C-alpha positions in Angstrom: 70.3 225.5 76.9 74.0 224.8 76.3 75.1 221.2 76.2 76.6 220.0 79.5 80.4 219.8 79.6 81.5 216.3 78.6 84.5 214.7 80.4 87.7 214.2 78.4 88.7 210.5 78.2 91.6 208.4 77.2 90.6 204.7 77.0 93.1 201.9 77.8 91.4 198.7 76.8 91.6 195.0 75.7 88.5 194.6 73.5 86.5 192.3 74.5 82.7 192.7 74.0 82.2 194.9 77.0 85.2 197.1 76.0 83.6 197.7 72.6 80.4 199.0 74.3 82.5 201.1 76.7 84.2 202.7 73.7 80.8 203.6 72.3 79.8 205.2 75.6 83.0 207.1 75.9 82.7 208.4 72.3 79.0 209.5 72.8 78.8 210.5 76.4 82.4 211.9 76.8 85.1 213.6 74.7 87.1 210.6 73.5 90.7 211.8 72.9 92.6 208.6 72.3 92.8 204.8 72.8 95.5 202.5 74.0 95.4 198.7 73.8 96.9 196.0 76.0 96.9 192.2 76.1 94.1 190.7 78.3 91.0 189.3 76.9 93.1 188.2 73.9 96.6 189.0 72.6 97.5 192.7 72.1 97.7 192.3 68.3 94.0 191.2 68.3 92.8 193.8 70.9 94.4 196.5 68.7 92.5 195.2 65.6 89.3 195.1 67.6 89.7 198.7 69.0 90.5 200.0 65.5 87.4 198.1 64.1 85.1 199.5 66.8 86.3 203.1 66.3 86.0 202.8 62.5 82.4 201.7 63.0 81.8 204.6 65.4 83.2 207.0 62.8 85.9 208.1 65.3 89.2 209.3 64.0 91.1 209.2 67.4 94.4 207.5 67.4 95.0 204.0 68.6 98.4 203.1 70.2 99.1 199.5 71.0 101.0 198.6 74.1 102.0 195.8 76.5 101.9 192.2 75.2 102.7 190.7 78.6 102.3 191.7 82.2 105.0 193.6 84.1 106.7 190.4 85.4 107.3 189.4 81.8 105.3 186.1 82.1 102.5 185.5 79.6 99.0 186.1 81.0 96.0 183.8 80.7 93.7 185.2 78.0 89.9 185.1 78.3 89.2 183.7 74.9 87.0 181.1 76.5 84.6 184.0 77.2 85.2 186.3 74.3 86.3 183.9 71.6 89.6 183.6 69.8 89.2 187.0 68.2 87.8 188.7 71.3 84.5 189.6 69.7 82.9 186.3 68.9 79.5 186.8 67.2 80.4 190.1 65.5 80.6 190.4 61.8 84.0 192.2 61.3 84.1 194.7 58.5 87.2 195.3 56.3 89.6 197.3 58.4 90.7 200.6 56.9 92.3 202.1 59.9 95.9 201.5 61.2 97.6 201.8 64.5 99.5 205.0 65.3 102.3 203.5 67.4 103.3 200.6 69.6 104.2 202.8 72.6 101.0 203.1 74.5 102.8 204.2 77.7 104.7 206.9 75.9 101.5 208.1 74.2 99.7 208.4 77.6 102.6 210.4 79.0 102.7 212.8 76.1 98.9 213.1 75.5 98.0 213.7 79.2 100.4 216.7 79.0 98.7 218.0 75.9 95.2 217.5 77.5 95.5 218.1 81.2 92.4 217.3 83.3 91.4 214.2 81.3 90.3 210.9 82.8 92.0 207.6 81.9 89.4 204.9 81.5 91.2 201.7 82.4 89.1 198.7 81.4 91.8 196.0 80.8 94.9 194.9 82.7 96.7 198.0 83.8 100.1 197.2 82.4 100.3 200.2 80.0 99.2 202.6 82.8 101.7 201.2 85.3 104.5 201.5 82.7 103.5 205.1 82.1 103.4 205.9 85.8 106.8 204.3 86.3 108.3 206.3 83.5 106.7 209.6 84.6 105.1 209.6 88.1 103.9 213.2 87.5 101.3 211.8 85.0 98.9 211.4 87.9 99.1 215.1 88.6 98.0 216.0 85.1 94.8 213.8 85.0 91.4 214.2 86.6 91.7 210.6 87.7 91.5 207.0 86.7 88.1 205.3 86.3 88.6 201.5 86.2 86.8 198.3 85.9 88.5 195.8 88.1 88.6 194.0 91.4 85.7 193.5 93.8 85.1 191.8 97.2 85.1 188.4 95.3 86.6 187.1 92.1 85.6 185.6 88.8 88.9 184.2 87.3 89.6 182.8 90.8 87.5 182.7 94.0 89.3 185.9 95.2 90.5 187.7 92.0 88.8 189.5 89.2 90.3 189.0 85.7 91.7 192.4 84.9 93.6 192.7 88.2 94.6 189.0 88.2 96.1 189.3 84.7 98.7 191.8 86.0 98.5 192.3 89.8 101.9 194.1 89.9 100.6 196.7 87.4 97.4 197.2 89.4 99.5 197.7 92.6 101.5 200.4 90.9 98.4 202.2 89.9 96.6 201.9 93.3 99.8 203.3 94.9 100.3 206.0 92.4 98.5 208.8 94.2 95.9 209.2 91.4 92.3 209.7 92.2 90.7 206.3 91.5 87.1 205.5 90.8 86.7 201.7 91.0 83.9 199.6 89.5 84.4 196.1 90.8 82.4 192.9 90.3 80.0 193.9 93.2 78.9 196.8 91.0 79.2 195.4 87.4 77.0 192.4 88.1 74.1 194.8 88.4 74.4 195.7 84.7 73.8 192.8 82.2 73.2 191.8 78.6 70.0 189.9 77.9 68.1 189.0 74.8 66.2 192.3 74.9 69.4 194.3 74.7 70.5 192.2 71.8 67.2 192.8 70.0 67.2 196.5 70.9 70.7 197.0 69.4 69.6 195.6 66.1 66.4 197.7 66.2 68.5 200.9 66.2 68.8 200.3 62.4 72.4 201.4 62.3 75.5 199.5 61.1 77.0 199.7 64.5 73.7 198.5 66.1 73.8 195.5 63.8 77.4 194.9 64.8 76.6 195.2 68.5 73.6 192.8 68.1 75.8 190.1 66.7 78.6 190.7 69.1 76.4 190.8 72.2 74.5 187.8 71.0 77.7 185.9 70.6 78.9 187.0 74.1 75.5 185.9 75.6 75.7 182.6 73.9 79.2 181.9 75.2 78.3 182.8 78.7 75.2 180.5 78.6 77.3 177.7 77.2 79.9 178.2 80.0 77.4 178.3 82.8 74.9 175.8 81.4 72.0 178.0 82.1 69.8 180.6 80.3 71.5 183.4 82.3 72.3 187.0 81.5 75.9 188.2 80.8 77.6 190.9 82.8 78.3 194.1 81.0 81.4 195.1 83.0 83.3 197.9 81.2 80.6 200.4 80.4 80.1 200.9 84.1 83.6 202.5 84.4 82.8 204.9 81.5 79.4 205.8 82.9 80.9 206.4 86.4 82.6 209.5 85.0 80.2 210.6 82.2 77.0 210.1 84.2 78.0 209.8 87.9 74.4 210.5 89.0 73.6 206.9 88.1 75.8 205.6 90.9 76.1 205.5 94.7 79.8 205.8 95.8 81.7 205.3 99.0 85.3 206.2 99.9 87.4 203.1 100.7 90.9 201.9 101.3 91.9 199.3 98.7 95.1 197.3 98.3 96.2 194.6 95.8 97.3 191.2 97.1 100.5 190.1 95.3 101.8 187.0 97.1 98.8 185.0 98.5 98.7 181.4 97.3 95.0 181.6 97.1 94.4 185.3 96.8 97.0 186.7 94.4 95.3 189.5 92.4 92.6 190.2 94.9 91.6 193.8 95.6 91.3 193.8 99.4 88.9 196.5 100.5 89.1 197.4 104.2 85.6 197.1 105.5 86.3 197.5 109.2 83.9 200.0 110.7 86.7 202.3 111.8 88.5 202.1 108.4 85.6 201.9 106.0 85.1 205.6 105.3 87.4 208.3 104.0 89.8 206.1 102.0 91.3 207.4 98.7 89.4 205.0 96.4 85.9 206.1 95.2 84.2 202.7 95.3 81.1 202.4 93.1 78.4 200.5 95.1 75.2 200.6 93.0 74.1 201.6 89.5 70.7 202.5 88.1 70.8 199.7 85.6 67.7 200.7 83.7 69.0 204.2 83.1 72.5 202.9 82.3 71.1 200.5 79.7 69.1 203.3 78.0 72.3 205.4 77.8 74.1 202.4 76.3 71.4 202.0 73.6 71.6 205.8 73.0 75.3 205.4 72.4 74.9 202.5 70.1 72.2 204.3 68.1 74.3 207.5 67.8 76.9 205.7 65.7 76.6 205.8 61.9 
């Protein structure tokens, strides 16, 4: 039997523990073509180092292009170092970095590379500043791609009561993307909270016996420890970003619905909220493919397969 066609992927990210796992999934389950980095979980200088480090450990030679250091409005965003640590990958043992960044023009790279590789997906798992800048410079970008699969939003928030972190970091950028006309697959908090890191996943990562498995075990253990310290409980930690990768590489794991979604920009209490229209006469047929459920057991197994596939 021939191997099934793997989807082509560009990953726009802000690593971040869950971004690192999403990169592994994209490299193993899809055709990873290139990576762009943005400020979000930590500053863009560090997210770029983290992306280069993960790709080096994965044995991937794809280019990394750094991008936006601040949101579209020019005001510094609030990093999530309280979750991911000052370096974005607390708990990981970082190897000596031998790779270097290809450019500091992520938006320009996305414009050019989507022309060279039409029909690819853009996996947007950080604030969407790079993607918005690319769309503003070249609105026809959305006609060249298969779509945008994103981690962001939800019917509730985590950085505020209403807003999820990635969208809240740069609501104007998210608004540009949602209004761009691109096909969008959205994995919001309602979905991502179904896939979690626990002690068993930390142990299973180490048990793969690979260098990347050891890296992931330390990294995911550090993430889990931070979440438990923040919540004051022996809880699991949400594994957000791999959901958006798997939604394209393995869509059979999901249940989807078509919804209308808009980004709130001005609300005193709701800025950064993704408002999904759930009125009965408006809840079907919208342009956003909203991921509702995931087979978490199967998804976890594919994540472990992706970790074990690395050198």
